C-alpha positions as CSV (number, residue, x, y, z in Angstrom):
1,M,-20.1,-30.9,-11.7
2,V,-18.5,-31.8,-8.3
3,D,-20.3,-31.5,-5.0
4,I,-17.6,-29.4,-3.3
5,V,-14.8,-26.9,-4.5
6,M,-12.3,-26.0,-1.8
7,I,-10.5,-22.6,-2.0
8,G,-8.1,-21.1,0.4
9,S,-4.6,-21.6,1.7
10,S,-2.4,-24.5,2.9
11,I,-4.8,-25.7,5.6
12,F,-7.1,-26.7,2.7
13,E,-4.3,-27.5,0.3
14,F,-2.6,-30.0,2.6
15,W,-5.9,-31.8,3.0
16,Q,-5.3,-32.8,-0.5
17,Q,-8.4,-35.0,-1.3
18,P,-10.7,-35.0,1.7
19,H,-12.5,-38.3,2.2
20,W,-16.1,-37.2,2.5
21,P,-18.1,-40.1,1.0
22,P,-20.3,-39.9,-1.1
23,L,-19.3,-36.3,-1.9
24,S,-17.0,-35.5,-4.8
25,V,-14.5,-32.8,-3.9
26,S,-12.1,-30.5,-6.1
27,N,-9.4,-29.0,-3.9
28,Q,-8.1,-25.7,-5.6
29,A,-6.5,-24.3,-2.5
30,V,-3.1,-22.6,-2.9
31,R,-0.5,-22.6,-0.1
32,G,0.7,-19.2,1.1
33,S,-2.4,-17.5,-0.3
34,Q,-3.9,-14.5,1.5
35,S,-7.4,-13.2,1.5
36,Q,-6.6,-10.5,-1.2
37,Y,-5.3,-13.3,-3.6
38,W,-8.7,-15.0,-3.6
39,R,-10.6,-11.6,-3.6
40,D,-8.7,-10.6,-6.7
41,S,-8.8,-14.2,-8.4
42,D,-10.9,-14.9,-11.4
43,L,-13.4,-17.1,-9.7
44,N,-15.0,-17.9,-13.0
45,T,-12.1,-20.4,-13.6
46,L,-13.2,-22.6,-10.7
47,P,-14.8,-25.8,-11.5
48,Q,-18.6,-25.9,-11.4
49,A,-19.9,-27.2,-8.0
50,K,-22.9,-27.6,-5.8
51,S,-20.9,-25.8,-3.1
52,Y,-17.8,-23.9,-2.4
53,L,-15.8,-24.1,0.9
54,V,-13.5,-21.2,1.7
55,Y,-10.6,-21.0,4.2
56,C,-8.5,-17.8,4.1
57,G,-7.4,-15.1,6.5
58,S,-4.8,-17.1,8.5
59,N,-1.9,-16.1,6.3
60,D,-3.0,-12.4,6.4
61,L,-2.1,-12.5,10.1
62,I,1.4,-13.9,9.3
63,Y,2.1,-11.1,6.8
64,G,0.8,-8.3,8.7
65,V,-2.4,-7.5,6.9
66,S,-4.7,-5.5,9.1
67,P,-7.7,-7.3,10.6
68,R,-10.0,-4.7,9.0
69,Q,-8.5,-5.3,5.6
70,T,-8.7,-9.1,6.1
71,I,-12.4,-8.7,7.0
72,E,-13.1,-6.6,4.0
73,N,-11.3,-9.0,1.7
74,I,-13.1,-12.0,2.9
75,K,-16.5,-10.2,2.7
76,A,-15.7,-9.1,-0.9
77,L,-14.6,-12.7,-1.8
78,L,-17.9,-14.2,-0.4
79,T,-20.0,-11.7,-2.1
80,Q,-18.3,-12.2,-5.4
81,L,-18.6,-16.0,-5.1
82,T,-22.3,-15.8,-4.2
83,R,-22.9,-13.5,-7.1
84,L,-21.1,-15.8,-9.6
85,Q,-22.6,-18.9,-8.2
86,P,-26.1,-17.9,-7.1
87,S,-27.5,-21.5,-6.9
88,A,-24.4,-22.9,-5.0
89,K,-24.0,-23.0,-1.3
90,I,-20.9,-21.2,-0.1
91,G,-19.4,-22.2,3.4
92,Y,-16.7,-20.2,5.1
93,F,-14.5,-22.0,7.5
94,S,-13.4,-19.7,10.3
95,I,-9.7,-19.0,10.9
96,M,-8.3,-21.7,12.9
97,K,-6.8,-21.1,16.3
98,C,-3.4,-22.9,16.6
99,P,-0.3,-22.9,18.7
100,Q,1.6,-20.6,16.3
101,K,-1.2,-17.9,16.5
102,E,-1.3,-18.4,20.3
103,D,2.4,-17.8,20.5
104,A,2.0,-14.6,18.4
105,G,-0.7,-13.4,20.7
106,Q,-3.2,-13.3,17.9
107,L,-6.1,-15.5,19.3
108,D,-8.2,-12.3,20.2
109,I,-7.7,-11.0,16.6
110,I,-8.8,-14.4,15.3
111,D,-11.9,-14.3,17.4
112,E,-12.8,-10.7,16.2
113,I,-12.2,-11.6,12.5
114,N,-14.3,-14.7,12.9
115,H,-17.0,-13.0,14.8
116,Q,-17.2,-10.2,12.1
117,I,-17.4,-12.8,9.3
118,K,-20.0,-14.8,11.0
119,D,-22.1,-11.6,11.6
120,F,-21.7,-10.7,7.9
121,I,-23.0,-14.1,6.9
122,N,-25.9,-13.9,9.3
123,D,-26.7,-10.5,8.1
124,S,-26.5,-11.5,4.5
125,N,-28.8,-14.4,5.1
126,S,-31.4,-12.2,7.0
127,S,-34.6,-11.7,5.1
128,H,-34.6,-8.1,6.7
129,N,-31.5,-7.2,4.6
130,S,-32.8,-6.8,1.1
131,N,-29.6,-5.1,-0.2
132,H,-27.3,-8.1,0.4
133,K,-29.5,-11.1,0.7
134,Y,-27.5,-14.3,0.0
135,S,-29.3,-17.2,1.6
136,N,-26.6,-19.6,0.4
137,L,-23.9,-18.5,2.7
138,D,-23.0,-20.5,5.8
139,Y,-20.3,-20.3,8.5
140,F,-18.4,-23.3,9.9
141,N,-16.4,-22.7,13.1
142,F,-13.2,-24.8,12.3
143,N,-12.4,-24.5,16.1
144,H,-15.3,-26.7,17.0
145,Y,-13.5,-29.5,15.2
146,I,-9.9,-29.0,15.9
147,A,-9.2,-27.5,19.3
148,N,-6.2,-25.4,19.6
149,H,-4.1,-28.3,21.0
150,E,-0.6,-29.2,19.9
151,K,-1.5,-32.8,19.4
152,W,-3.4,-31.8,16.1
153,F,-0.5,-29.6,14.7
154,V,2.9,-30.4,13.0
155,E,6.0,-28.8,14.4
156,D,5.3,-25.5,13.0
157,G,2.3,-25.0,15.2
158,L,0.2,-24.0,12.1
159,H,-0.4,-26.9,9.9
160,L,-2.5,-30.0,10.7
161,T,-1.3,-33.6,11.3
162,D,-2.5,-36.5,9.3
163,N,-4.5,-37.5,12.4
164,A,-6.2,-34.1,12.5
165,Y,-7.2,-34.3,8.8
166,Q,-8.6,-37.9,9.6
167,R,-10.6,-36.5,12.5
168,L,-11.9,-33.7,10.3
169,D,-12.9,-36.1,7.7
170,Q,-14.9,-38.2,10.1
171,Q,-16.5,-35.2,11.8
172,L,-17.3,-33.3,8.6
173,T,-18.6,-36.0,6.4
174,P,-22.1,-36.0,8.0
175,V,-22.1,-32.2,8.5
176,L,-21.3,-31.5,4.9
177,S,-23.7,-34.2,3.6
178,L,-26.6,-32.6,5.6
179,W,-25.5,-29.1,4.5
180,L,-25.6,-30.0,0.9
181,G,-28.8,-31.9,1.3
182,S,-30.5,-29.2,3.3
183,D,-32.5,-26.3,1.9
184,K,-32.7,-23.1,3.8
């Protein structure tokens, strides 16, 4: 069993093997994948892990999927994953703001999707919500770690530079270690 399985699109896939010592990581991300791909995937085929990190939704914006459908797909994916892995922690990384999305006028849409997913996770963790209580869901705001600044992005304005991934490794190692070691 590994500590973390990563699923999602190219932002995770290009991370390849994150350096988060002492955590073991299995990166299962697929470039070009959209939220529906992961919603419809057989998640039983993923390696067993203590936690799962999810990054999806960004490509939905590129391919014209409505924000409402993206939100529903992500909610369904998170719900399915928590049902399949009830003892694992599930972390969703917000859709990242980047120069490409800024140029396309999509930053407000990203804010709305991220807000809705964060609210879903908070509501799911609430002891007042007995119908959908998943206390193992967490939300990570990617934009706290990588600001929408061109120095962190390659020429396409979407994908991250090696320096950005190194920065993420440094910043996330303690966060993820604490997350895995903490009990809610």
